[in-house]
C-alpha positions as CSV (number, residue, x, y, z in Angstrom):
1,X,116.4,189.8,113.9
2,X,115.7,193.5,114.8
3,X,117.1,194.3,118.3
4,X,114.6,195.5,120.9
5,X,115.4,198.9,122.3
6,X,113.9,200.9,125.1
7,X,113.0,203.8,122.8
8,X,111.3,201.4,120.3
9,X,109.3,199.9,123.2
10,X,108.3,203.3,124.5
11,X,107.0,204.2,121.1
12,X,105.0,200.9,121.0
13,X,103.7,201.5,124.5
14,X,102.4,205.0,123.5
15,X,100.8,203.6,120.4
16,X,99.2,200.8,122.3
17,X,97.6,203.2,124.8
18,X,96.4,205.4,122.0
19,X,95.0,202.6,119.9
20,X,92.9,201.2,122.7
21,X,91.4,204.5,123.6
22,X,90.6,205.0,119.9
23,X,89.2,201.5,119.1
24,X,87.5,200.6,122.5
25,X,88.1,196.9,121.9
26,X,85.7,194.4,123.4
27,X,87.7,192.2,125.9
28,X,85.5,189.6,127.7
29,X,86.6,188.0,131.0
30,X,85.9,184.9,132.9
31,X,87.2,186.1,136.2
32,X,87.4,185.7,140.0
33,X,83.9,186.5,141.4
34,X,85.5,188.5,144.2
35,X,87.1,190.9,141.7
36,X,84.6,191.2,138.8
37,X,83.8,194.8,139.5
38,X,87.4,196.1,139.6
39,X,88.4,194.0,136.6
40,X,85.6,195.5,134.5
41,X,86.1,199.1,135.8
42,X,89.9,198.9,135.1
43,X,89.3,197.7,131.6
44,X,86.8,200.5,131.0
45,X,89.1,203.1,132.5
46,X,92.0,202.3,130.1
47,X,89.6,202.4,127.1
48,X,88.4,198.9,126.6
49,X,84.9,197.4,126.6
50,X,84.2,194.8,129.3
51,X,81.9,191.7,129.4
52,X,81.8,189.2,132.2
53,X,80.7,185.6,131.5
54,X,80.9,182.1,133.0
55,X,78.7,179.7,131.1
56,X,80.2,177.6,128.3
57,X,78.1,178.9,125.4
58,X,78.7,182.5,126.6
59,X,82.5,181.8,126.7
60,X,82.5,180.4,123.2
61,X,80.4,183.3,121.9
62,X,82.5,186.0,123.5
63,X,85.7,184.3,122.4
64,X,84.4,184.8,118.9
65,X,83.3,188.4,119.4
66,X,86.1,189.8,121.5
67,X,89.5,191.0,120.4
68,X,91.1,189.1,123.2
69,X,90.0,187.4,126.4
70,X,91.0,187.3,130.1
71,X,90.7,184.1,132.2
72,X,91.3,184.1,135.9
73,X,91.4,180.9,138.0
74,X,90.7,182.6,141.4
75,X,87.2,181.1,142.1
76,X,86.6,177.9,140.3
77,X,82.9,177.0,139.6
78,X,81.9,173.4,138.6
79,X,80.7,174.7,135.3
80,X,84.3,175.8,134.5
81,X,85.2,172.2,133.7
82,X,83.2,172.7,130.5
83,X,83.4,176.5,130.1
84,X,87.2,177.0,130.1
85,X,88.2,174.2,127.7
86,X,85.5,175.2,125.2
87,X,86.4,178.9,125.4
88,X,90.1,178.3,125.0
89,X,89.4,175.9,122.1
90,X,87.6,178.7,120.2
91,X,90.3,181.2,121.1
92,X,93.0,178.8,119.8
93,X,91.1,178.0,116.6
94,X,90.6,181.7,115.8
95,X,94.1,182.6,116.8
96,X,92.9,185.2,119.3
97,X,95.1,186.3,122.2
98,X,94.2,185.4,125.7
99,X,95.5,186.0,129.2
100,X,95.6,183.5,132.0
101,X,96.0,184.4,135.7
102,X,96.7,181.1,137.6
103,X,95.4,182.4,141.0
104,X,95.1,179.6,143.6
105,X,97.4,177.2,141.7
106,X,97.9,174.0,143.6
107,X,94.5,174.2,145.3
108,X,92.0,171.6,144.1
109,X,91.9,169.0,141.4
110,X,89.8,170.9,138.9
111,X,92.0,174.0,138.9
112,X,95.1,171.7,138.5
113,X,93.5,169.8,135.7
114,X,92.5,173.0,133.8
115,X,95.9,174.5,134.2
116,X,97.5,171.4,132.9
117,X,95.3,171.6,129.8
118,X,96.6,175.1,129.2
119,X,100.1,173.7,128.8
120,X,99.0,172.5,125.3
121,X,96.4,175.1,124.5
122,X,98.8,177.9,125.3
123,X,97.9,181.3,126.6
124,X,99.3,184.4,125.0
125,X,100.1,186.2,128.3
126,X,100.5,184.7,131.8
127,X,100.1,187.2,134.6
128,X,100.7,186.3,138.3
129,X,102.7,186.9,141.4
130,X,106.1,185.3,141.8
131,X,104.9,182.2,143.6
132,X,102.2,181.5,141.1
133,X,104.6,181.8,138.2
134,X,107.1,179.4,139.8
135,X,104.3,177.0,140.6
136,X,102.9,177.0,137.0
137,X,106.4,176.3,135.6
138,X,106.7,173.5,138.1
139,X,103.2,172.1,137.1
140,X,104.2,172.2,133.5
141,X,107.6,170.5,134.3
142,X,109.6,173.5,133.0
143,X,112.7,175.0,134.6
144,X,111.4,177.1,137.5
145,X,114.7,177.9,139.1
146,X,113.8,176.0,142.3
147,X,112.0,172.9,143.5
148,X,108.8,174.4,145.1
149,X,106.8,177.6,145.0
150,X,105.7,179.6,148.0
151,X,102.1,180.0,147.1
152,X,99.9,181.0,150.1
153,X,96.3,181.3,148.9
154,X,96.4,184.4,146.6
155,X,99.6,185.7,148.1
156,X,103.2,185.2,147.2
157,X,106.0,184.3,149.5
158,X,108.6,184.5,146.8
159,X,110.4,187.5,145.4
160,X,110.0,188.6,141.8
161,X,113.7,188.0,141.2
162,X,113.3,184.4,142.3
163,X,110.6,183.9,139.6
164,X,112.9,185.1,136.8
165,X,113.9,181.6,135.5
166,X,110.3,180.4,135.7
167,X,109.0,183.4,133.8
168,X,111.5,183.0,131.0
169,X,110.8,179.3,130.8
170,X,107.0,179.9,130.5
171,X,107.4,182.7,128.0
172,X,109.6,180.5,125.8
173,X,107.2,177.5,126.1
174,X,104.1,179.6,125.1
175,X,105.8,181.9,122.6
176,X,104.0,184.7,124.4
177,X,104.8,186.9,127.4
178,X,104.8,186.6,131.2
179,X,104.2,189.4,133.7
180,X,105.2,188.9,137.3
181,X,103.9,191.4,139.8
182,X,105.8,192.6,142.9
183,X,107.6,195.7,144.4
184,X,109.4,195.9,141.0
185,X,107.5,194.1,138.2
186,X,109.1,191.8,135.7
187,X,107.8,191.3,132.1
188,X,109.5,188.9,129.6
189,X,108.9,187.3,126.3
190,X,111.8,184.9,126.8
191,X,114.1,187.0,124.7
192,X,113.9,190.4,126.4
193,X,113.2,191.2,130.1
194,X,111.9,194.4,131.5
195,X,111.9,195.5,135.1
196,X,109.2,198.2,135.7
197,X,109.3,200.6,138.6
198,X,106.5,202.4,140.4
199,X,103.2,201.2,141.9
200,X,102.0,201.8,145.4
201,X,102.0,200.2,148.9
202,X,98.2,200.2,148.7
203,X,98.0,197.9,145.6
204,X,98.3,194.7,147.7
205,X,95.6,196.1,150.1
206,X,92.8,196.2,147.5
207,X,91.1,193.0,146.3
208,X,91.7,192.5,142.6
209,X,94.7,194.7,141.9
210,X,96.5,191.8,140.2
211,X,93.4,190.3,138.6
212,X,92.5,193.7,137.1
213,X,96.0,194.0,135.7
214,X,95.5,190.7,133.8
215,X,92.2,192.1,132.5
216,X,93.9,195.3,131.3
217,X,96.8,193.2,129.7
218,X,94.1,191.4,127.7
219,X,92.7,194.8,126.5
220,X,96.1,195.8,125.2
221,X,96.6,192.4,123.6
222,X,93.8,193.3,121.3
223,X,96.1,195.8,119.5
224,X,99.7,194.9,120.4
225,X,102.1,192.0,120.6
226,X,102.1,189.9,123.8
227,X,105.3,191.5,125.2
228,X,104.2,195.1,124.5
229,X,100.7,194.4,125.8
230,X,102.0,193.0,129.1
231,X,104.6,195.8,129.4
232,X,102.0,198.5,128.7
233,X,99.6,197.1,131.2
234,X,102.3,196.9,133.9
235,X,103.5,200.4,133.1
236,X,100.1,202.0,133.3
237,X,99.5,200.2,136.6
238,X,102.7,201.4,138.1
239,X,102.1,204.9,136.8
240,X,98.5,205.0,138.2
241,X,99.5,203.4,141.5
242,X,102.1,206.1,142.1
243,X,99.7,208.9,141.2
244,X,96.8,207.5,143.2
245,X,98.9,207.1,146.4
246,X,99.7,210.8,146.3
247,X,95.9,211.5,146.6
248,X,94.8,208.6,148.9
249,X,94.3,208.5,152.6
250,X,94.0,204.7,152.7
251,X,93.1,201.7,150.6
252,X,89.5,202.7,149.9
253,X,90.3,206.2,148.6
254,X,93.2,204.7,146.8
255,X,91.0,202.4,144.8
256,X,88.9,205.4,143.6
257,X,92.0,207.5,142.8
258,X,93.6,204.5,141.1
259,X,90.7,204.1,138.6
260,X,90.8,207.9,138.0
261,X,94.5,207.7,137.3
262,X,94.1,204.8,134.9
263,X,91.5,206.9,133.0
264,X,93.5,210.1,133.0
265,X,96.9,208.5,132.0
266,X,98.0,209.7,128.6
267,X,100.1,207.7,126.1
268,X,103.0,210.0,127.0
269,X,102.6,209.3,130.7
270,X,102.6,205.5,130.2
271,X,105.5,205.6,127.7
272,X,107.6,207.6,130.1
273,X,107.2,205.1,133.0
274,X,110.7,204.0,134.2
275,X,111.9,200.6,133.3
276,X,115.1,198.8,132.6
277,X,115.6,196.4,129.7
278,X,117.7,193.4,129.5
279,X,118.2,191.4,126.2
280,X,118.6,187.8,127.2
281,X,118.6,186.0,123.8
282,X,117.1,182.6,123.3
């Protein structure tokens, strides 16, 4: 098997950014109602095409039309009991990549039931904070490195390092990738593990920063492997966060500057974002 290297990954990241801007791939989302605007704007800023849906027939139709899809569990509507399984079934049958963000895991029977179903109908990329990743591994009865997660609403009380074992377990179970957001971000496919530096103190202060990252990961999944897509999304977010903080006076101006920075980021900018790479084997 060909060994993954940082330079090879940097080339793939640059190509992923370039291809998305060239192809403008349609990437529909079923997402948290609190964050729809930021998710769509971030997808547009990096070069994707956005569409927000929530009805079952819309989900099935968009799953067929899009290059990939983003599903966020943040605000669960009763219709999702039908929408999400039907949408995921189409994605699975067509072999299309999709990203899940298990926001609010552990809260409510419907959310728990849907997330349990995704253990079989496996997502391509899982994006969450440390506590959410630990909790999902626990729900799926995988090794999570500890006995309980520290989920507190949409916030994490666990460190990214603590989620390392859970992230690797989830990636190996799905055969895809896992991205864990925090002060230093972790991205793994179960064989390699990247720690990405950058970001901003303001990112946790704007609603939807993590949700929109999942949406952008789905855009990149239209043209790249799960690991490269998740790594590219994380790298452009850390790059844009750093740039935006230099211009911002607070969270509100930061959000505007952040979207501008996503839009202005070049393939070279994203490919040069600092990260360390660890090959962990199988």
